[in-house]
N, C-alpha and C positions, 0 to 999 in steps of 0.2 A: 776069104777063108770059107771052106766048104761048110754049109749048114747055117751060116750067119747072114743076116740081112744087111744090106747097104744102109747108110745113114739117111733114111727117108721115112716119113710117117706112113703107116698103112692107110690112114684115112685123113683127108683134108678137104676142105671145101669153103666156098664163100658165097654170099648172097648180097645183092644190092637192090634197094628200093628207093625210087625217087618220085616225088609228087610235086607238080607245078600248079600254081593257082594265081588268079588275078587279084591284085590289090588296087582297086580303083581302075581308072581308065588308062593310066600310063605306067603302072608298076606291075611287076611280076614277082611272086614269091616262090620259093622252092623249099622243100623239106626232103632230106635224104638220110638214109641209115644204111650202113653196111656192116656185115658181120663176117668173121673169118674163124674157122675152126681148124686147128692143126693137132694131130695126135702126137703122142710121145714117140721118140725114136732114139736109137743108140748114137752116142757121139763118135764112135769109131768101132772097129772090131774089138771084141772083148779080150783077146789073148795077145800076149807079147810076141812080136815077130821073132821067129827062130826058136821059140819055146812055147808051143801051143798049149801046154799044160799049166802055164803061169798066167794068171789074170793080169791084164794091163793095169798099171797103177792109176793111169789117167782116164780109164774107162768110166763113162757115166751115161745117164739117160736124161733127155730133156723132159720138161713137163708138157702135158697136153694142155692146150689153152684155147679159149675163145676170146676174141677181141671185137669190140663193138665201137663204131664211130658214128657221130651224128653231125648233121650240117643243116643250118637254117639260114636261108639267104633271101635277099631282095635285090631286084635290078630295076632301075628306072633310067631310061635313056642310056647314056654312056657310063653311068655310075652303078657300081654294085658293092654290096656288103654281105659278108657271110660270117655268121657266128658258128664256130665249130667246137666239138669236143672229141678228142681222140683218146682211145682207151677209156671209155666211159666208166667202167667198173674198177679202174685203177689196178689192174691185174699185174703182178710182178713175176709172172712165170719165167722160168729159165727156158730160153728159146735157142740157145747155142752154148756149146761147151768147147773151148779152145783146147787143142791137144797138148799144149805145152804146160807142164805142171808148175814151172817157175814164175808164171805171171801172177801179179798181185790179184787180179780179178779175171779168172779165166771163164767165168760164167756170164753170158750175155742175157739180159732180161728185156721184156717189153719196156718201151718208154713209159714213164709214169703218165698219169692222166694229164692231158694238155688242153687248155681252154684258150681260145683266142678269137680274133676278128681279122678277116682278110678284106681289104678294101681294094677295089679295082676301078680302072678307068679305061674304057675301050673307045677307040676312034671310030 
């Protein structure tokens, strides 16, 4: 539709920082943080197809959001363990709006804060 933006944020970006360090003679530690920013954007064109003067009932705007994840790990020989936190600040921003109005939940949000441990074994 003339004069309207496509469904994409005007500004988005990401950064990743990782630091590795020795833990004694045979183990290695890592610390990593990544952050992502996504600006708000329209869920669709704002007007009803075939009737440009009528606002589309399912039109919406997503939230702008910043998401931060942390990782702390250790590797010794073939074994590794990583403690992670995803969505550190437990942000529940709306990141997607489904165009169908009849859905029970047409709004997609960031996953809630997730904390866990990943264990690995490499040959």
